[in-house]
N, C-alpha and C positions, 0 to 999 in steps of 0.2 A: 486160783482164787475162791475163799471162802466167807462169806459175809457172815457178819454177825447175825443176820435175820435167819439164813439157812442153818446157821449150827445150831441155835434154838429151835430149828424144826428136827433137825435131825435128832438131837439129844430129849427132846420132847418125844420121838418116835420110840426111840433107843436110849434110856435114862442109862445104860452101863456103860455106855460113850462120855458120859461126863464128864470126867477127869481126862479123858484119853483125847485130846484135842491133837497134841502133839505129837502121836500114834498115828492119828487120822494122815496128817499132813507127812510123815514119814512114809507112809504107806504108799501114798502118790509119789513121793519123791524119789524112793525106793523100792519099788514093788520087787515082789518074788517072780510073781507071773502079771500078762496085761492080756487079756479078752476084751475084742469090740464087737458087740451085740450089733444086730440089725437096725436098730436106730443109730449108730455111731457112736453110741454111750463105750468110754472105757471101764472096765472095773480092772484094778489093780489091787490083786491080793499078795498080802503079807503074810509071810509066817509066823506064828507066834509059838513061843515056848514059855510054858508056867502063866498064861494067861488064861481067862476065861473058856476062851475057845483055840480051835487050831488055826485059824485065819480071822485077819479083818481084812474087808470087802470095801471099797472106796469108788464109789461109780461117779465119773466126771465126764463131762465133754468139753472138746476143745474146739474154740474159735478164735480165729483172727490172730493164731499162735498163744492164746491166752486160753487157761483151760478154768474150769468152774465146776465145783463139787456140788454135786448133786443129793449123795444123801453116804451113809456108812455103816455099816453092821458087821457083826460078830456072825462067823460061819461054821459050823462043824465040820 
């Protein structure tokens, strides 16, 4: 789940993602790699070709079989 308020927060912090909502959702739905950090957050990585960066990273949590996106950013 990605609320409108959370999306606005992400875009405010990372304006280069403003028109990349589909890419963020796609990274979670079809990641190339997923890592879980010590707090239990999932980090979905999607490789990019010809984009701003090498990867997009989406950090999300799962609660009661549902997930919510915390943030997203490009990573070299």
